[in-house]
DSSP file (Angstrom, degrees, kcal/mol; ACC not computed):
  #  RESIDUE AA STRUCTURE BP1 BP2  ACC     N-H-->O    O-->H-N    N-H-->O    O-->H-N    TCO  KAPPA ALPHA  PHI   PSI    X-CA   Y-CA   Z-CA
    1    1 A M              0   0    0      0, 0.0     2,-0.5     0, 0.0     0, 0.0   0.000 360.0 360.0 360.0 141.3   27.7  -48.8  -81.2
    2    2 A R        -     0   0    0      1,-0.0     2,-0.5     2,-0.0     0, 0.0  -0.740 360.0-129.3 -89.8 134.2   25.6  -46.6  -79.3
    3    3 A S        -     0   0    0     -2,-0.5     2,-0.8     2,-0.0    -1,-0.0  -0.698  17.1-153.6 -85.3 126.0   22.6  -45.0  -80.9
    4    4 A L        -     0   0    0     -2,-0.5     2,-0.6     2,-0.0    -1,-0.0  -0.871  16.0-178.2-104.7 114.0   22.5  -41.2  -80.5
    5    5 A R        -     0   0    0     -2,-0.8     2,-0.5     2,-0.0    -2,-0.0  -0.949   9.0-158.2-114.6 128.7   19.0  -40.0  -80.6
    6    6 A R        -     0   0    0     -2,-0.6     2,-0.6     4,-0.0    -2,-0.0  -0.886  19.9-125.2-110.2 133.5   18.3  -36.4  -80.4
    7    7 A D    >   -     0   0    0     -2,-0.5     3,-1.9     1,-0.2    -2,-0.0  -0.655  18.6-143.8 -73.6 119.6   15.0  -34.9  -79.3
    8    8 A R  T 3  S+     0   0    0     -2,-0.6    -1,-0.2     1,-0.3    -2,-0.0   0.622 100.0  51.8 -67.0  -8.8   14.2  -32.6  -82.2
    9    9 A H  T 3  S+     0   0    0      2,-0.1    -1,-0.3     3,-0.0     3,-0.1   0.533  87.6 103.0 -99.2  -9.7   12.7  -30.2  -79.6
   10   10 A A  S <  S-     0   0    0     -3,-1.9     2,-0.1     1,-0.1     7,-0.1  -0.425  82.9-104.1 -71.3 147.5   15.7  -30.1  -77.4
   11   11 A P        -     0   0    0      0, 0.0    -1,-0.1     0, 0.0    -4,-0.1  -0.455  24.4-150.5 -72.5 145.5   18.0  -27.1  -77.6
   12   12 A R  S    S+     0   0    0     -2,-0.1     2,-0.2    -3,-0.1    -2,-0.0   0.792  70.8  62.0 -87.0 -32.1   21.3  -27.7  -79.5
   13   13 A D  S  > S-     0   0    0      1,-0.1     4,-2.1     4,-0.0     3,-0.3  -0.662  83.2-119.6-105.0 161.9   23.7  -25.4  -77.8
   14   14 A R  H  > S+     0   0    0     -2,-0.2     4,-3.0     1,-0.2     5,-0.2   0.879 110.0  56.6 -65.5 -40.2   24.8  -25.4  -74.3
   15   15 A A  H  > S+     0   0    0      2,-0.2     4,-1.9     1,-0.2    -1,-0.2   0.890 109.1  48.4 -55.8 -41.9   23.5  -21.9  -73.4
   16   16 A A  H  > S+     0   0    0     -3,-0.3     4,-2.2     2,-0.2    -1,-0.2   0.938 110.9  49.2 -58.0 -51.2   20.0  -23.0  -74.5
   17   17 A R  H  X S+     0   0    0     -4,-2.1     4,-2.4     1,-0.2    -2,-0.2   0.934 111.0  50.8 -58.6 -44.7   20.2  -26.1  -72.4
   18   18 A N  H  X S+     0   0    0     -4,-3.0     4,-2.2     1,-0.2    -1,-0.2   0.870 108.8  51.5 -61.6 -36.6   21.4  -24.1  -69.3
   19   19 A S  H  X S+     0   0    0     -4,-1.9     4,-2.3    -5,-0.2    -1,-0.2   0.862 109.6  49.8 -71.0 -33.6   18.5  -21.6  -69.7
   20   20 A L  H  X S+     0   0    0     -4,-2.2     4,-2.8     2,-0.2     5,-0.2   0.916 111.0  49.1 -67.3 -41.3   16.1  -24.6  -69.8
   21   21 A V  H  X S+     0   0    0     -4,-2.4     4,-2.2     1,-0.2    -2,-0.2   0.923 112.4  48.9 -60.0 -43.4   17.6  -26.0  -66.7
   22   22 A H  H  X S+     0   0    0     -4,-2.2     4,-1.9     1,-0.2    -2,-0.2   0.875 110.9  50.5 -63.2 -41.2   17.3  -22.6  -65.1
   23   23 A M  H  X S+     0   0    0     -4,-2.3     4,-2.7     2,-0.2    -2,-0.2   0.885 110.4  47.9 -67.7 -42.0   13.7  -22.3  -66.1
   24   24 A S  H  X S+     0   0    0     -4,-2.8     4,-2.1     1,-0.2    -2,-0.2   0.882 112.4  49.5 -69.2 -33.9   12.7  -25.7  -64.7
   25   25 A T  H  X S+     0   0    0     -4,-2.2     4,-2.3    -5,-0.2    -2,-0.2   0.911 111.1  49.4 -69.8 -38.6   14.4  -24.9  -61.5
   26   26 A M  H  X S+     0   0    0     -4,-1.9     4,-2.5     2,-0.2    -2,-0.2   0.922 109.9  51.5 -62.0 -47.2   12.6  -21.5  -61.4
   27   27 A S  H  X S+     0   0    0     -4,-2.7     4,-2.6     2,-0.2    -1,-0.2   0.911 109.2  51.2 -57.3 -41.7    9.3  -23.2  -62.0
   28   28 A G  H  X S+     0   0    0     -4,-2.1     4,-2.7     1,-0.2    -1,-0.2   0.888 110.2  49.0 -57.2 -42.1   10.1  -25.6  -59.2
   29   29 A L  H  X S+     0   0    0     -4,-2.3     4,-2.3     2,-0.2    -1,-0.2   0.863 110.8  49.8 -67.6 -34.8   10.8  -22.7  -57.0
   30   30 A R  H  X S+     0   0    0     -4,-2.5     4,-2.6     2,-0.2    -2,-0.2   0.896 112.1  47.5 -71.7 -38.8    7.6  -21.1  -57.9
   31   31 A R  H  X S+     0   0    0     -4,-2.6     4,-2.3    -5,-0.2    -2,-0.2   0.930 112.9  48.8 -69.4 -40.5    5.7  -24.2  -57.2
   32   32 A T  H  X S+     0   0    0     -4,-2.7     4,-2.8     2,-0.2    -2,-0.2   0.907 112.1  49.7 -64.2 -40.9    7.5  -24.7  -53.9
   33   33 A T  H  X S+     0   0    0     -4,-2.3     4,-2.7     1,-0.2     5,-0.2   0.919 111.1  49.1 -65.1 -43.1    6.7  -21.0  -53.0
   34   34 A V  H  X S+     0   0    0     -4,-2.6     4,-2.3     2,-0.2     5,-0.2   0.917 111.8  49.2 -60.4 -41.5    3.0  -21.5  -53.9
   35   35 A E  H  X S+     0   0    0     -4,-2.3     4,-2.3     2,-0.2    -2,-0.2   0.918 111.2  48.3 -67.5 -40.0    2.9  -24.6  -51.8
   36   36 A V  H  X S+     0   0    0     -4,-2.8     4,-2.6     2,-0.2    -1,-0.2   0.918 111.5  49.8 -58.8 -45.0    4.4  -22.9  -48.9
   37   37 A A  H  X S+     0   0    0     -4,-2.7     4,-2.3     2,-0.2     5,-0.2   0.904 112.2  48.8 -66.0 -38.2    2.0  -19.9  -49.2
   38   38 A A  H  X S+     0   0    0     -4,-2.3     4,-2.5    -5,-0.2    -1,-0.2   0.929 112.0  48.7 -68.1 -42.5   -1.0  -22.3  -49.4
   39   39 A L  H  X S+     0   0    0     -4,-2.3     4,-2.2    -5,-0.2    -2,-0.2   0.942 112.5  47.8 -59.6 -48.1    0.3  -24.2  -46.3
   40   40 A A  H  X S+     0   0    0     -4,-2.6     4,-2.4     1,-0.2    -2,-0.2   0.859 110.3  51.6 -65.0 -36.2    0.8  -20.9  -44.4
   41   41 A M  H  X S+     0   0    0     -4,-2.3     4,-2.5     2,-0.2     5,-0.2   0.902 110.0  51.3 -66.5 -41.6   -2.8  -19.7  -45.4
   42   42 A A  H  X S+     0   0    0     -4,-2.5     4,-2.0    -5,-0.2    -2,-0.2   0.901 110.0  48.8 -63.3 -38.2   -4.2  -23.1  -44.1
   43   43 A V  H  X S+     0   0    0     -4,-2.2     4,-1.8     2,-0.2    -2,-0.2   0.940 112.4  47.4 -69.2 -43.9   -2.4  -22.7  -40.8
   44   44 A V  H  X S+     0   0    0     -4,-2.4     4,-1.7     1,-0.2    -2,-0.2   0.911 113.4  48.0 -62.1 -42.1   -3.7  -19.1  -40.3
   45   45 A L  H  X S+     0   0    0     -4,-2.5     4,-1.9     1,-0.2    -1,-0.2   0.875 111.8  50.0 -68.6 -36.7   -7.3  -20.0  -41.2
   46   46 A A  H  < S+     0   0    0     -4,-2.0    -1,-0.2    -5,-0.2    -2,-0.2   0.866 110.6  49.8 -70.1 -33.5   -7.2  -23.0  -38.9
   47   47 A A  H  < S+     0   0    0     -4,-1.8    -2,-0.2     1,-0.2    -1,-0.2   0.840 112.5  47.7 -72.9 -33.9   -5.9  -20.8  -36.1
   48   48 A C  H  < S+     0   0    0     -4,-1.7    -2,-0.2    -5,-0.2    -1,-0.2   0.877 104.8  67.6 -76.8 -38.7   -8.6  -18.2  -36.6
   49   49 A G     <  +     0   0    0     -4,-1.9     2,-0.3    -5,-0.2     3,-0.0  -0.544  60.0 172.6 -85.9 148.1  -11.5  -20.7  -36.8
   50   50 A S        -     0   0    0     -2,-0.2     4,-0.1     2,-0.1    -3,-0.0  -0.958  34.2-151.0-156.4 142.2  -12.7  -22.6  -33.8
   51   51 A S  S    S+     0   0    0     -2,-0.3    -1,-0.1     2,-0.1    -2,-0.0   0.557  76.4  96.1 -83.6  -7.7  -15.6  -24.9  -33.0
   52   52 A E  S    S-     0   0    0      1,-0.1     2,-0.1    -3,-0.0    -2,-0.1  -0.568  84.7-110.2 -82.1 145.5  -15.4  -23.9  -29.4
   53   53 A P        -     0   0    0      0, 0.0    -1,-0.1     0, 0.0     2,-0.1  -0.457  38.5-102.7 -72.6 152.3  -17.8  -21.1  -28.3
   54   54 A D        -     0   0    0     -2,-0.1     2,-1.1     1,-0.1     3,-0.1  -0.419  22.5-129.2 -71.5 146.7  -16.1  -17.8  -27.4
   55   55 A D    >   +     0   0    0      1,-0.2     3,-1.5    -2,-0.1     4,-0.4  -0.676  36.0 169.6 -95.7  78.7  -15.7  -17.0  -23.7
   56   56 A A  G >>  +     0   0    0     -2,-1.1     4,-2.2     1,-0.3     3,-0.9   0.671  63.0  74.5 -64.5 -20.2  -17.2  -13.6  -23.8
   57   57 A S  G 34 S+     0   0    0      1,-0.2    -1,-0.3     6,-0.2     7,-0.1   0.715  84.8  67.6 -73.4 -15.4  -17.4  -13.3  -20.0
   58   58 A A  G <4 S+     0   0    0     -3,-1.5    67,-0.8     1,-0.2    -1,-0.2   0.886 118.5  19.7 -69.2 -34.6  -13.6  -12.7  -19.9
   59   59 A D  T <4 S+     0   0    0     -3,-0.9    -2,-0.2    -4,-0.4    -1,-0.2   0.659 120.2  59.1-108.2 -16.0  -14.0   -9.4  -21.7
   60   60 A D    ><  -     0   0    0     -4,-2.2     3,-2.2     1,-0.1    -1,-0.2  -0.906  56.6-163.5-121.5 106.9  -17.6   -8.4  -21.2
   61   61 A P  G >  S+     0   0    0      0, 0.0     3,-1.4     0, 0.0    -1,-0.1   0.810  92.9  63.1 -59.1 -26.2  -18.9   -7.9  -17.6
   62   62 A S  G 3  S+     0   0    0      1,-0.3    -5,-0.1     0, 0.0    -2,-0.0   0.731  97.2  60.1 -69.0 -21.0  -22.5   -8.1  -18.9
   63   63 A A  G <  S+     0   0    0     -3,-2.2    -1,-0.3    -7,-0.3    -6,-0.2   0.307  79.0 119.4 -87.9  10.0  -21.7  -11.7  -20.0
   64   64 A A  S <  S-     0   0    0     -3,-1.4    28,-0.1     1,-0.2    -6,-0.0  -0.347  82.2 -78.3 -72.4 156.7  -20.9  -12.8  -16.5
   65   65 A P    >   -     0   0    0      0, 0.0     3,-1.9     0, 0.0    -1,-0.2  -0.220  42.9-118.9 -58.9 144.6  -23.0  -15.7  -15.0
   66   66 A A  T 3  S+     0   0    0      1,-0.3    -2,-0.1    -3,-0.1    -3,-0.0   0.828 111.6  53.0 -58.5 -33.7  -26.4  -14.4  -13.8
   67   67 A D  T 3  S+     0   0    0      2,-0.1    23,-0.4    24,-0.0    -1,-0.3   0.445  84.0 110.4 -86.6   4.0  -25.7  -15.4  -10.2
   68   68 A A    <   -     0   0    0     -3,-1.9     2,-0.5    21,-0.1    23,-0.3  -0.557  63.1-137.8 -81.4 142.1  -22.4  -13.5   -9.9
   69   69 A T  E     -a   91   0A   0     21,-2.7    23,-2.3    -2,-0.2     2,-0.3  -0.829  22.6-122.4 -96.4 131.2  -22.3  -10.4   -7.7
   70   70 A E  E     -a   92   0A   0     -2,-0.5     2,-0.5    21,-0.2    23,-0.2  -0.588  20.1-166.0 -79.9 135.7  -20.3   -7.4   -9.2
   71   71 A V  E     -a   93   0A   0     21,-3.7    23,-2.6    -2,-0.3     2,-0.4  -0.953  13.8-147.8-119.8 109.5  -17.4   -6.0   -7.3
   72   72 A A  E     -a   94   0A   0     -2,-0.5    11,-0.5    21,-0.2     2,-0.4  -0.629  17.2-169.5 -77.4 127.6  -16.4   -2.6   -8.8
   73   73 A V  E     -a   95   0A   0     21,-2.6    23,-2.8    -2,-0.4     2,-0.5  -0.989   9.0-162.1-124.1 124.1  -12.6   -2.0   -8.5
   74   74 A S  E     -aB  96  81A   0      7,-2.2     7,-2.0    -2,-0.4     2,-0.4  -0.951   8.1-159.1-111.4 128.1  -10.9    1.2   -9.1
   75   75 A A  E     +aB  97  80A   0     21,-2.4    23,-2.2    -2,-0.5    24,-0.6  -0.805  21.6 153.5-106.2 141.0   -7.2    1.2   -9.7
   76   76 A F  E >   - B   0  79A   0      3,-2.2     3,-3.4    -2,-0.4     2,-0.6  -0.951  54.0 -42.6-155.3 169.4   -5.0    4.3   -9.3
   77   77 A E  T 3  S-     0   0    0      1,-0.3     3,-0.0    -2,-0.3    71,-0.0  -0.659 125.2 -11.5 -78.7 118.1   -1.2    5.0   -8.4
   78   78 A F  T 3  S+     0   0    0     -2,-0.6    -1,-0.3    66,-0.1     2,-0.3  -0.054 123.0  32.8-120.5  82.7   -0.6    3.0   -6.2
   79   79 A G  E <   -B   76   0A   0     -3,-3.4    -3,-2.2    70,-0.2     2,-0.3  -0.961  59.3-109.5-170.0-173.6   -3.7    1.4   -4.8
   80   80 A Y  E     -B   75   0A   0     -2,-0.3     2,-0.5    68,-0.3    -5,-0.2  -0.967  13.7-153.5-134.4 145.8   -7.2    0.0   -5.3
   81   81 A E  E     +B   74   0A   0     -7,-2.0    -7,-2.2    -2,-0.3     2,-0.3  -0.989  41.7 120.8-121.1 120.8  -10.6    1.2   -4.1
   82   82 A L        -     0   0    0     -2,-0.5     2,-0.7    -9,-0.2    -9,-0.1  -0.982  63.0-112.6-166.9 163.7  -13.3   -1.5   -3.6
   83   83 A T        -     0   0    0    -11,-0.5   -11,-0.1    -2,-0.3    -2,-0.0  -0.916  44.6-140.4-104.2 104.0  -15.6   -3.1   -1.2
   84   84 A A        -     0   0    0     -2,-0.7    70,-0.1     1,-0.1    68,-0.0  -0.287  19.9-102.7 -69.8 145.5  -14.1   -6.6   -0.9
   85   85 A P        -     0   0    0      0, 0.0    -1,-0.1     0, 0.0     3,-0.1  -0.371  33.2-179.0 -69.0 148.0  -16.5   -9.6   -0.7
   86   86 A T        +     0   0    0     69,-0.1    70,-2.9     2,-0.1     2,-0.4   0.476  61.3  64.8-121.8 -13.1  -16.9  -11.2    2.8
   87   87 A E  S    S-     0   0    0     68,-0.2    43,-0.1    69,-0.2    -1,-0.1  -0.865  90.7-100.5-115.7 146.1  -19.3  -14.1    2.0
   88   88 A A  S    S+     0   0    0     -2,-0.4     2,-0.3    41,-0.1    43,-0.2  -0.345  71.8  98.2 -60.0 139.6  -18.6  -17.2   -0.2
   89   89 A G  E    S- C   0 130A   0     41,-1.8    41,-3.7     2,-0.0     2,-0.5  -0.972  74.9 -57.7 163.2-172.8  -20.1  -16.9   -3.7
   90   90 A T  E     - C   0 129A   0    -23,-0.4   -21,-2.7    -2,-0.3     2,-0.4  -0.890  52.1-176.0-104.7 124.0  -19.5  -16.1   -7.3
   91   91 A Y  E     -aC  69 128A   0     37,-3.1    37,-2.8    -2,-0.5     2,-0.6  -0.964  23.4-148.8-130.0 136.9  -18.2  -12.6   -8.0
   92   92 A T  E     -aC  70 127A   0    -23,-2.3   -21,-3.7    -2,-0.4     2,-0.7  -0.925  19.2-151.6-103.2 115.8  -17.4  -10.6  -11.1
   93   93 A F  E     -aC  71 126A   0     33,-2.8    33,-1.7    -2,-0.6     2,-0.7  -0.800   9.1-164.1 -88.4 117.9  -14.4   -8.3  -10.4
   94   94 A V  E     -aC  72 125A   0    -23,-2.6   -21,-2.6    -2,-0.7     2,-0.5  -0.901   4.0-161.9-105.4 106.8  -14.7   -5.2  -12.7
   95   95 A L  E     -aC  73 124A   0     29,-2.8    29,-2.0    -2,-0.7     2,-0.5  -0.756   8.3-174.8 -94.7 124.5  -11.5   -3.3  -12.8
   96   96 A T  E     -aC  74 123A   0    -23,-2.8   -21,-2.4    -2,-0.5     2,-1.0  -0.988  22.9-136.9-114.6 131.4  -11.5    0.4  -14.1
   97   97 A N  E     +a   75   0A   0     25,-2.5    24,-2.7    -2,-0.5   -21,-0.1  -0.736  31.2 167.5 -86.6 103.2   -8.1    2.0  -14.4
   98   98 A D        +     0   0    0    -23,-2.2   -22,-0.2    -2,-1.0    -1,-0.2   0.360  54.8  82.3 -94.5   4.2   -8.6    5.5  -13.0
   99   99 A G  S    S-     0   0    0    -24,-0.6    22,-0.2     2,-0.2   -23,-0.1  -0.158  84.6-118.6 -91.8-169.4   -4.9    6.1  -12.9
  100  100 A S  S    S+     0   0    0     20,-0.1    20,-0.3     2,-0.1     2,-0.2   0.489  89.4  67.4-106.6  -7.5   -2.5    7.2  -15.6
  101  101 A M  S    S-     0   0    0     18,-0.1    -2,-0.2     1,-0.1     2,-0.1  -0.646  96.0 -86.9-110.7 167.8   -0.3    4.2  -15.7
  102  102 A Q        +     0   0    0     -2,-0.2     2,-0.3    17,-0.1    17,-0.2  -0.421  53.4 169.5 -69.5 147.5   -1.1    0.6  -16.8
  103  103 A H  B     -D  118   0B   0     15,-1.9    15,-3.2    -2,-0.1     2,-0.3  -0.954  16.0-172.0-148.7 165.3   -2.6   -1.7  -14.1
  104  104 A D        -     0   0    0     -2,-0.3     2,-0.4    13,-0.2    13,-0.1  -0.860  22.2-124.3-145.7-175.5   -4.2   -5.1  -13.8
  105  105 A L        -     0   0    0     -2,-0.3    10,-1.9    11,-0.2     2,-0.4  -0.944  23.8-175.6-139.5 114.8   -6.0   -7.0  -11.1
  106  106 A V  E     -EF 114 138C   0     32,-3.4    32,-1.8    -2,-0.4     2,-0.5  -0.909   9.8-154.6-115.0 136.0   -4.8  -10.5  -10.1
  107  107 A L  E     +EF 113 137C   0      6,-3.2     6,-1.4    -2,-0.4     2,-0.4  -0.929  16.6 174.5-110.5 128.4   -6.6  -12.7   -7.5
  108  108 A E  E     + F   0 136C   0     28,-2.5    28,-2.7    -2,-0.5     4,-0.0  -0.969  39.6  87.2-130.0 151.7   -4.8  -15.4   -5.6
  109  109 A G  S    S-     0   0    0     -2,-0.4    -1,-0.1    26,-0.2    25,-0.1   0.478 110.5 -52.0 139.3  19.6   -5.9  -17.6   -2.8
  110  110 A G  S    S+     0   0    0     -3,-0.1     2,-1.0    20,-0.1    25,-0.1  -0.332 131.3  65.4 117.1 -52.4   -7.4  -20.8   -4.4
  111  111 A A  S    S-     0   0    0     20,-0.1     2,-0.1    17,-0.1    19,-0.0  -0.719  80.9-169.2-104.0  79.6   -9.9  -19.2   -6.8
  112  112 A D        +     0   0    0     -2,-1.0     2,-0.3    -6,-0.0    -4,-0.2  -0.344  17.3 149.0 -73.7 149.3   -7.4  -17.6   -9.0
  113  113 A G  E     -E  107   0C   0     -6,-1.4    -6,-3.2    -2,-0.1     2,-0.3  -0.973  17.3-172.0-166.5 164.5   -8.3  -15.1  -11.7
  114  114 A A  E     -E  106   0C   0     -2,-0.3    -8,-0.2    -8,-0.2     2,-0.1  -0.966  16.7-134.5-164.9 151.6   -6.9  -12.0  -13.4
  115  115 A T        -     0   0    0    -10,-1.9     2,-0.1    -2,-0.3    11,-0.1  -0.421  41.9 -91.8 -87.7 175.1   -7.8   -9.1  -15.9
  116  116 A A        -     0   0    0     -2,-0.1     2,-0.5     1,-0.1   -11,-0.2  -0.413  48.3 -91.0 -73.1 161.1   -5.6   -8.0  -18.7
  117  117 A I        -     0   0    0     -2,-0.1     2,-0.3   -13,-0.1   -13,-0.2  -0.692  58.4-168.6 -73.0 120.7   -3.1   -5.3  -18.2
  118  118 A I  B     -D  103   0B   0    -15,-3.2   -15,-1.9    -2,-0.5     2,-0.1  -0.822  15.6-128.9-117.5 159.3   -5.1   -2.1  -19.1
  119  119 A G    >   -     0   0    0     -2,-0.3     3,-2.2   -17,-0.2   -22,-0.3  -0.361  52.2 -54.6 -95.2 176.1   -4.3    1.5  -19.8
  120  120 A A  T 3  S+     0   0    0    -20,-0.3    -1,-0.2     1,-0.3   -22,-0.2  -0.224 123.7  11.7 -53.5 127.9   -5.8    4.6  -18.3
  121  121 A G  T 3  S+     0   0    0    -24,-2.7    -1,-0.3     1,-0.3     2,-0.2   0.398 100.6 120.6  86.7  -6.4   -9.6    4.8  -18.7
  122  122 A E    <   -     0   0    0     -3,-2.2   -25,-2.5   -25,-0.1     2,-0.4  -0.525  47.3-150.6 -92.8 161.8  -10.0    1.1  -19.7
  123  123 A T  E     +C   96   0A   0    -27,-0.2     2,-0.3    -2,-0.2   -27,-0.2  -0.980  17.6 166.6-134.4 142.5  -12.0   -1.5  -18.0
  124  124 A D  E     -C   95   0A   0    -29,-2.0   -29,-2.8    -2,-0.4     2,-0.3  -0.964  10.1-167.4-148.4 162.0  -11.7   -5.3  -17.8
  125  125 A S  E     -C   94   0A   0    -67,-0.8     2,-0.3    -2,-0.3   -31,-0.2  -0.961  12.2-169.5-151.2 167.6  -13.1   -8.1  -15.7
  126  126 A F  E     -C   93   0A   0    -33,-1.7   -33,-2.8    -2,-0.3     2,-0.4  -0.982  20.0-130.6-153.5 156.6  -13.0  -11.7  -14.6
  127  127 A T  E     +C   92   0A   0     -2,-0.3     2,-0.3   -35,-0.2   -35,-0.2  -0.903  24.9 174.9-112.5 139.8  -15.3  -14.0  -12.6
  128  128 A A  E     -C   91   0A   0    -37,-2.8   -37,-3.1    -2,-0.4     2,-0.6  -0.993  28.9-134.6-144.3 143.3  -14.3  -16.2   -9.7
  129  129 A T  E     -C   90   0A   0     -2,-0.3     2,-0.5   -39,-0.3   -39,-0.3  -0.903  28.4-154.8 -97.3 117.5  -16.1  -18.4   -7.3
  130  130 A L  E     -C   89   0A   0    -41,-3.7   -41,-1.8    -2,-0.6     3,-0.1  -0.804   9.5-169.5-100.7 129.9  -14.8  -17.7   -3.7
  131  131 A E        -     0   0    0     -2,-0.5    24,-0.2   -43,-0.2   -20,-0.1  -0.620  49.8 -65.6-100.1 167.5  -15.0  -20.3   -1.0
  132  132 A P  S    S+     0   0    0      0, 0.0     2,-0.3     0, 0.0    24,-0.2  -0.311  93.8  80.6 -50.4 131.3  -14.3  -19.5    2.6
  133  133 A G  E    S- G   0 155C   0     22,-2.8    22,-3.0    -3,-0.1     2,-0.4  -0.955  80.4 -56.1 157.0-177.9  -10.6  -18.5    3.0
  134  134 A D  E     - G   0 154C   0     -2,-0.3     2,-0.3    20,-0.2    20,-0.2  -0.809  48.4-174.0 -99.8 139.6   -8.0  -15.7    2.7
  135  135 A Y  E     - G   0 153C   0     18,-2.6    18,-2.5    -2,-0.4     2,-0.4  -0.910  12.4-153.5-132.2 153.2   -7.6  -13.9   -0.7
  136  136 A T  E     -FG 108 152C   0    -28,-2.7   -28,-2.5    -2,-0.3     2,-0.4  -0.998   1.8-163.3-129.7 135.2   -5.2  -11.3   -2.1
  137  137 A L  E     +FG 107 151C   0     14,-2.5    14,-2.9    -2,-0.4     2,-0.3  -0.943  26.0 160.1-108.1 138.9   -5.8   -8.9   -5.0
  138  138 A Y  E     -FG 106 150C   0    -32,-1.8   -32,-3.4    -2,-0.4     2,-0.5  -0.971  43.2-113.3-154.4 166.7   -2.8   -7.3   -6.5
  139  139 A C        -     0   0    0     10,-1.7     6,-0.6    -2,-0.3   -34,-0.1  -0.875  20.2-166.1-100.7 127.8   -1.4   -5.5   -9.5
  140  140 A S        +     0   0    0     -2,-0.5     2,-0.3     4,-0.1    -1,-0.1   0.538  51.9 115.5 -93.0  -3.8    1.3   -7.6  -11.3
  141  141 A V  S >  S-     0   0    0    -37,-0.1     3,-2.4     2,-0.1     4,-0.3  -0.511  90.5 -55.5 -73.3 124.5    2.7   -4.7  -13.3
  142  142 A G  T 3  S-     0   0    0     -2,-0.3     3,-0.3     1,-0.3    -3,-0.0  -0.116 111.3 -29.3  46.8-129.6    6.3   -3.8  -12.4
  143  143 A S  T 3> S+     0   0    0      1,-0.2     4,-1.4     2,-0.1    -1,-0.3   0.019  99.5 119.9-105.8  27.9    6.7   -3.2   -8.7
  144  144 A H  T <4>S+     0   0    0     -3,-2.4     5,-2.2     1,-0.2    -1,-0.2   0.859  71.0  56.5 -59.9 -37.6    3.2   -1.9   -8.2
  145  145 A R  T >45S+     0   0    0     -6,-0.6     3,-1.8    -3,-0.3    -1,-0.2   0.952 107.7  47.6 -61.3 -49.1    2.4   -4.7   -5.7
  146  146 A S  T 345S+     0   0    0      1,-0.3    -1,-0.2     2,-0.2    -2,-0.2   0.793 106.9  59.6 -63.2 -28.1    5.3   -3.7   -3.5
  147  147 A Q  T 3<5S-     0   0    0     -4,-1.4    -1,-0.3     2,-0.1    -2,-0.2   0.332 133.6 -78.7 -86.4   9.1    4.2    0.0   -3.8
  148  148 A G  T < 5S+     0   0    0     -3,-1.8     2,-1.8    -4,-0.1   -68,-0.3   0.442  89.7 128.0 116.6   0.2    0.9   -0.7   -2.3
  149  149 A M      < +     0   0    0     -5,-2.2   -10,-1.7   -70,-0.2     2,-0.3  -0.501  49.7 104.0 -92.1  73.4   -1.3   -2.2   -4.9
  150  150 A E  E     -G  138   0C   0     -2,-1.8     2,-0.4   -12,-0.2   -12,-0.2  -0.978  44.5-174.6-151.1 130.8   -2.3   -5.1   -2.8
  151  151 A V  E     -G  137   0C   0    -14,-2.9   -14,-2.5    -2,-0.3     2,-0.5  -0.979   6.3-165.4-130.7 120.9   -5.6   -5.9   -0.9
  152  152 A T  E     +G  136   0C   0     -2,-0.4     2,-0.3   -16,-0.2   -16,-0.2  -0.869  16.5 166.2-105.3 139.8   -6.0   -8.8    1.4
  153  153 A F  E     -G  135   0C   0    -18,-2.5   -18,-2.6    -2,-0.5     2,-0.4  -0.977  27.4-130.0-147.7 165.3   -9.5  -10.0    2.6
  154  154 A T  E     -G  134   0C   0     -2,-0.3     2,-0.5   -20,-0.2   -20,-0.2  -0.942  11.2-157.6-119.5 133.1  -11.2  -12.9    4.2
  155  155 A V  E      G  133   0C   0    -22,-3.0   -22,-2.8    -2,-0.4   -68,-0.2  -0.935 360.0 360.0-109.9 131.8  -14.3  -14.7    3.0
  156  156 A S              0   0    0    -70,-2.9   -69,-0.2    -2,-0.5    -1,-0.1   0.399 360.0 360.0-113.0 360.0  -16.3  -16.7    5.5
């Protein structure tokens, strides 16, 4: 014969037992939700923090290397105004958007670099070391390059 032992704290009717199962499932769901939230928070905090120093020169022209020569570039629809470098060296290209549309400045030719796409009245910069050779500055927004936002120059 099998001994039937009943926990005196266990519910006696089926509805009560089902509600207990439902409550334990819910507490498991709550625990899982809390665990997922804690994991998400840890991921967010890890992404925000960094032991690497900030690269301030990408956004702040005043943080460019001391030996860099500044090249002021004015962007407008559809062209650039600047005095292009002719000698090898380190240059900080400072783009000011004097137009009404978004623009950027991309350098290609070995010493690649680029600004962010900026709106009217905004400024951004990048620093590049140019060796002797041919370089092109252009706007990568839409068809701006084919509409004339391209400057080619030679560094000797």
